[in-house]
MIDRENBA-333914 format. One record per residue: y, x, z of N, C-alpha, C in turn. Coordinates in steps of 0.001 Angstrom, whole numbers, plus 500000, padded with zeros to 6 digits. Atoms other than C-alpha are relative to their C-alpha. Layout:
BEGIN
YXZYXZYXZ/...
//
This chain:
BEGIN
498800500812500000500000500000500000501256500849500000/498786499218499883502382502802500754500672499714501317/499279500142498746505094502288503314499793498624500610/500142501235499261504813499635505983501381499535500472/498747500558499550507615497309507022499852499526501434/500028500404498601508301496897510755501227499135500273/498901500908499738510427493962511877500680500341501323/499297499846498735513112494709514464499889498718500809/500181501172499153512801492369517425501069498956499747/498892500939500157516198490828516707499992499277498673/499942500597501331515472489971513070498674499493499485/501273500316500638511767489412512615499781498504499851/500235501437500151511828485661513231500763499462498799/499249500422501178514544485225510615499248500335498720/500682499583501215512601487182508048498669499298499827/501226500783500112509384485367508843500301498611499468/499618501303500534511193482116508198500226500097498502/499792499802501431512287483479504839498669500119499267/501302499843500632508707484480504070499263498678499930/500714501276499985507354481089505075500627498998499057/499317500967500834509983479137503184500009500396498546/499937499541501384510884480979500022498672500583499566/501241499325500357507621482848500148498903499082499546/501060500905500424505381479832499859500201499546498566/499756500340501395507092478852496647499529501120499091/500478498868500773506403482334495384498488500006499932/501451499955500003502774482071496425499388498892499160/500488500962500987502423478903494403499810500713498674/500064499236501236503164481178491504498896501028500040/500942498888499938501098484113492635498564499529499998/501375500437499876497997482193493553499534499228498785/500393500779501153498062480287490322499684500850498789/500294499144501126497668483300488078498815500880500327/501238499279499816494089484333488368499364500159498631/500677499843501267491673485343485670499397498695499515/500583501217500538490215482703483367499060500339498861/500939499837501099487238482479481049500680499572498715/499361500233501292488644482720477524501513499841500111/498546500007499850492144482580479005500346500664501320/499616499231498833493019485297481447501401500532499739/498634499583500290496809485714481577500309501423500420/499806498620499590496356489171483102499332500994499066/500864498963500554493566490945481316499582499668498575/500504500179501363492604491465477698498508500287499917/501438499749499948489115492591478713499457499480501322/500700500490498827486609491237481221500741498864500705/499332501137499354488287487879481855499092499339501021/500748500726498984487240485928484943499848498529499609/500255501414500261485773482438484796500449499177501201/499506500794498882487910480256487026499773498513499802/500263501412500247487033476930485396501112499332499210/499055500650500905488698474630482912501102499248500726/498988500802499309490468472373485417501000500872500754/499080499082499339491916475261487401500957500607498976/499151499468501072493169476765484159501032498972499551/499081501053500435494683473424483156501111499790501021/498972500128498959496493473195486504501017501117499904/499102498857500165497921476664486015500963499785498831/499147500236501162499206475736482561501043498932500299/499070501094499711500744472516483859501187500484500815/498894499534499161502783474325486500500852501040499286/499226498825500384503765477549484831500396500062498539/499493500119501370504083476660481178500927498806499862/499187501206500102505456473136481613500808499699501255/499336500345498753506622473116485243499690498582500426/500396501388499740504684469854485712499054499958501196/500789500012498781503502469583489301499113498768500105/500795501226499904502277466032488940498692500143499213/501205499776500791499855466916486159499113501047500665/500779498954499340498796470037488038499179499436501149/500721500576498864497841468020491101498793499202499535/501150500759500534495621465765488995498886500950499572/501020499033500412493851468755487497499346500664501206/500560499341498819493415470315490926499002499108500725/500978500908499406491675467221492238498652500142499297/501227499809500768489131467660489454499413501388500249/500475498629499812488945471420490002499238500149501310/500654499877498699488020471071493662498607499390499965/501320500628500115485145468776492709499070500790499095/500861499368501006483884470765489715499921501513500115/499945498542499877484817474357490653500180500392501477/499812499907498542484214474458494432500028501416500546/500045498633499492483786478230494708501206500838499582/498829499279500492487137479168493151501138499923501018/498943500047498979489681480160495849501372499660499442/498731500316500630492538479802493401500339498528500090/499738501437499963492151476014493307500476499577501387/499598500347498641492382475748497095501374500565500334/498701499396499726495337478135497227501121499205499340/498996500823500667497216476044494689500216498699500751/499871501239499229496475472890496671500779500243501286/499277499677498765497716474562499859501491500165499728/498604499758500325500928475655498178500716498711499630/499403501285500334501577472209496740500188499153501250/499860500730498739500958470732500195501237500468500751/498800499473499348503636473033501608501254499462499314/498853500506500746506025471970498869500301498561500375/499841501408499638505433468338499876500096499779501500/499890500072498542505753469139503611498800499319500638/501253500550499474502132468093504186499277501128500731/500486498841499260501262470561506931498510499894500292/501438500166499754497832469065507671499182500478498802/500711499556501196496739469622504074500193501491499770/499773498553500094498337473068504064499008500745500870/500954499379499085496172473964507062498590499939499420/501350500177500547493024472550505462499744500929498824/500238499234501220493456474270502125500238501493500182/499890498566499717494608477582503562498670500515500539/501313499604499491491314477706505458498956500033498890/500949500032501112489377476728502335500243501171499038/499690498833500825491182479439500363499352501246500580/500546498828499339490160482061502888498475500006499943/501460500073500005486556480839503074499438500289498611/500471499763501366486133480783499287500213501451499585/499724498604500333487740484211498964498976500924500645/500984499165499310485376485703501529498638499918499326/501255500143500740482419484313499600500034500750498674/499848499340501294483791485873496426499931501519500103/499913498547499842484124489398497831498735500739499551/501183499241500428480456490424497282499845500130498489/500159499963501453480634489616493548501269500420499263/498725499603500611484327490267492812500938500392501139/499254499553498820485861492344495585501504500028499751/498573499971500308489199492661493793500639498641500263/499419501337499835489908488954493555499690499420501374/500332500503498679488103488187496787500988500465501053/499036499481499039490376490456498784501410499485499728/498685500544500331493452489243496902500183498608500589/499841501379499535492805485606497749499726499848501481/500069499961498539491749486428501285501389500287500564/498625499722499593495250487885501589500862498746499883/499242501233500184496696484661500203499653498989501087/500415500923498953494651482600502641500610500349501346/499388499575498751495924484664505555501502499698500006/498569500284500080499508484291504356500271498514500200/499816501438499859499183480529504026499732499559501435/500272500309498602497645480391507485501161500375500894/498816499619499246500658482250508830501121498985499863/498983501031500204502923479618507314499711498771500851/500377501114499133500974476932509176500442500270501435/499622499629498628501537478783512455501500499872500209/498548500050499854505273479146511892500519498573499950/499541501380500136505666475529510846499703499196501254/500397500785498834503816474150513825500578500525501304/499583499417498727504918476561516535501453500435500019/498642499499500065508364477570515324500015501514499901/499933498563500246509582481069514594499897500820501279/500036499224498759509968482142518218498585500068500552/501347500032499433506579481016519509498945500504499023/501019499653500979504729481617516270500109501391499422/499767498701500631506176485003515349498896501019500258/501042498978499796503547487226517046498751499758499168/501204500300500778500608485440515416500268500128498509/499671499894501421502393485255512063500113501454499561/499918498578500322503152488973512153498616500629499904/501379499509500064499494489657512851499360499610498675/500512500445501303498604487594509799500575500854498880/499370499218501055501094489531507693499391501387499902/500673498701500034499487492797508701498648499899499310/501290500193500660496118491420507627500175499813498498/499725500169501425497627490373504306500067501351499308/499837498706500643498603493944503530498743500861500093/501274499281499927495306495360504745499061499544498884/500852500535501057493475493071502321500509500413498618/499447499551501274495837493935499481499713501475499764/500353498581500131495218497615500177498561500163499527/501401499941500427491482497014499801499874499669498513/500039500353501419492058495342496460500554501125499143/499390498919500781494305498172495273499075501205499893/500941498872500046491648500748496151498956499805498913/500993500303501028489333498995493680500565500207498602/499415499917501344491715498806490714501519500033500111/498559499913499734495261500094491306500886499573498838/499198500393501151496428499286487765499788498539499596/500312501374500377495126495711487741501275499154499925/498752500753500154497872493384486413500174498898501035/499919501070499003497046490520488784500386500563501366/499689499341498739497104492833491788501460500414500053/498630499524499997500428494325490773501007498867499994/499121501157499938501982490912490227500111499504501434/500022500504498636500921489746493674500727500935500954/499367499051499103501951492930495462501477500172499669/498601499882500371505164493160493490500841498890500597/499270501128499409506243489678494594500113500151501512/499961499851498554505300490347498198500999501077500418/499096498905499656507161493657498304501457499626499734/498640500425500283510224492100496678500525499084501090/499573500914498944510344489345499273500411500768501248/499677499204498816510260491865502091501258500839499775/498878499116500272512730494203500416501324499246499953/498777500784500098515272491470499691500448499510501373/499666500594498708515096490077503229500139501010501128/499850498962498977515035493370505128501020501021499522/498901499158500496518243495419504900499635501464499820/500333498586500097516509498775505310498899500274498977/501082499837500967513881498187502600500572500154498594/499552499703501361514221499404499014499168499199499005/500750500826500934513262496872496312499645500689498692/500170499377501313513248499392493462498525500242499670/501410499741500261509560500263493869499271498719499593/500630501277500334508550496595493787500405499549498604/499541500369501337510690495927490708499285500844498950/500706499115500933509127498940489002498544499574499834/501392500449500076505634497640489847499888498790499077/500032501190500846506425494300488224500283500356498543/499643499643501373507985495921485171498874500728499270/500939499107500675505209498422484480498562499481499961/501433500291499894501876496953485607499642498536500167/500316501403499729502165493217486286499904499196498710/500128500940501113501168490418483948499584498659500578/499326500095501297501745487870482537501463500414500087/498672499415500004505067489313481505501073499003500423/498938500942499672507080486114481809500054499692501488/499983500213498557506011485698485422500545501226500718/499380498792499461506872489316486159501512499949499810/498570500112500262510256488736484510500657498990500938/499461501024499097510772485621486618500182500568501413/499887499396498683510084487548489813501145500984500088/498907499029500000512496490304488866501351499287499955/498760500786500031515166487700488042500339499469501386/499788500473498632514704486217491523500517501135500880/499582498856499186515031489673493057501458500360499741/498619499635500303518250490496491234500981498900500403/499150501087499484519642487050492075500309500227501476/499826499837498555519078487710495779500730501298500354/499279498748499799520421491248495459501432499930499474/498655500244500534523567489772493838500331500897498809/499817499252501249523062491829490669499792499009498848/500168501194500817523711488846488469499794500291498517/500211499677501412523898490492485040498537500331499728/501419499684500154520424491937485487499142498764500229/500744501236499760519217488640486915499978499106498780/499931500823501216520398486796483816499145500589498887/500809499348501030518720489349481576498522499627500154/501418500286499784515329488760483167499712498496499983/500189501444500108515798485002483459499899499575498542/500073500309501435516449484879479717498662500433499408/501303499551500492513292486881479097498903499014500414/500994500984499558511270484422481184500143498702499228/499774501245500737512868481455479423499534500094498557/500455499848501384511997482874476031498537499619499858/501425500331500032508304482444476892499700498621500569/500218501315499397508655479245478940501277499175499884/498681500618500204511670477470477403500138498602500574/499937501374499507510753474007478684499686499873501476/500331500043498581510013474969482280501270499740500812/498762500311499281512630473241484484500281500940501168/499765499066498899512111475704487344500680501278499519/499366498799500529513071478642485151501428499676499555/498643500440500326516063476689483827500859499937501261/499304500085498712517041476044487428500346501389500533/499750498632499540516705479728488281501190500611499260/498871499454500749519050480729485476501307499310500401/498805500733499574521497477995486540500521500544501326/499589499426498721521534479430490064500738501330499806/499381498689500221522342482901488782501361499838499326/498716500259500664525068481582486462501038499500500997/499068500535499004526611479643489339500517501106500914/499584498917499107526653482690491609500946500970499295/499139499072500757528145484914488910501352499349499699/498744500699500268530754482267488034500899499999501227/499211499945498772531859482119491664500564501398500229/499556498618499796532055485902491846501120500372499037/499038499612501040533992486251488574501151499000499845/498985501056500128536127483096489066500066499483498559/500128500352501407534899481886485693499592498533499860/500346501422500094535094478093485186499079499674498831/500857500274501149533466478201481742498546500323500324/501363499656499615530418479959483140499432498971500974/500468501034499078530239477359485910499609498740499232/500390501149500832530189474643483257498640500237499360/501308499666500563527256476442481647498906499810501047/500971500189498927525500476435485000499716498521500212/500177501443499823526094472688485428499143499430498880/500784500477501140524717472070481945498528500359500155/501384499576499840521584474039482784499331499279501166/500535500852498936521130472194486094499604498643499418/500290501300500615521331468972484068498752500061499129/501172499850500863518763470268481600498720500025500825/501169499971499123516334471031484418499696498615500540/500195501320499407516871467560485869499498498974499000/500589500940500963515824465878482617498493499901500180/501430500024499727512291466732483757499715499833501493/500169500119498554512724465758487390498775499193500393/501182500800499663509825463303487237498751500854500196/501181499148499875507400466213487048500130501026501130/499752499041498933508910468192489944499820499348501366/500072500535498638508397467811493711501334499391500410/498806500738499581510861465425495367501026500922500658/499076499122499298512358468072497639500714500962499077/499380499090500955512993470448494750501047499281499162/499034500788500772514714467705492751501288499817500798/498819500197499161517044466978495655500798501290500151/499319498709499902517833470669495979500772500305498724/499310499754501271518681470984492276501213499089499877/498877500938500087520852467865492436501148500415500914/498967499562499069522720469189495464500749501211499457/499352498809500543523395472558493837500811499661498758/499264500426501195524468470831490652501332499366500400/498763500631499537527024468705492535500987501045500509/499118498958499473528396471757494328500604500842498894/499477499234501131528718473651491068501071499220499268/499057500817500743530483470783489350501318499852500760/498780500212499203532936470257492220500833501269500133/499264498738499854533920473938492225500729500435498735/499431499556501278534974474139488559501519500016500037/498547500124500029538528472970489113500688501115500780/499369498981499162539172475626491757499857501412499464/500271498643500434537853478605489821501142500604499195/498918499477500835540816478903487464501294500245500752/498748499871499244543382478944490243500199501426500515/
//
């Protein structure tokens, strides 16, 4: 893994909250890109067989941004592909998105159990999804116990996450799936911890992660949070080129445009952001309710700020 991140006592609960909140959305992405028979978005050789319904769920979320269709496919996947930890991890992440903590708990445990069964036959993916299961379990702890009471147990889970990722890296350090997962995790920590350097994580995503549009999306998120908006827009545009109809990627670019418009006092750019928020909302029926409300709120704030930017 390389360097370890230690949370100062005064800041670790804040950063754990960031990991549980923003991080679960990221893990929806990460856990949904596993190998697939005849369609492995990572590897050109030796694709994994994750099952048709799991693959269909992945396409629904990350090509179309359609969570409703994905949930239907996942119901079928759990019945027809019961040994695939990816399906359970996706269900857990969707449960978190819908604030269904009971289901998050259930499916985080199922993710971990399926991953442990997978280790003897595919240690790389088994350890990867065991890490995901531990992370999701940590989110359950924080949600139920709060950041103060739950922090010690959640930190213990986070250490296990990195131990499992280290085991996977020892098997195949250049694996695209591994580098995508670790790149996202390292970026989250680096962005939320002032003493951490995100450059290594960005480099990992740029050089070894796949699929490329998901790596580009992660880097765009990183530069957004680092307030390097020109670079963020560059990578958001690259992700949009491959997924032009995905409302989540449209929303991401709108966020970056809004932040840059505020920084540069540019009303025209803010209008572009509002237009892109609107474009994302044309597909609100396929997005989670909470995400729709968040996009609508940010859109209203962007629109109301236009008049003041030229002053």
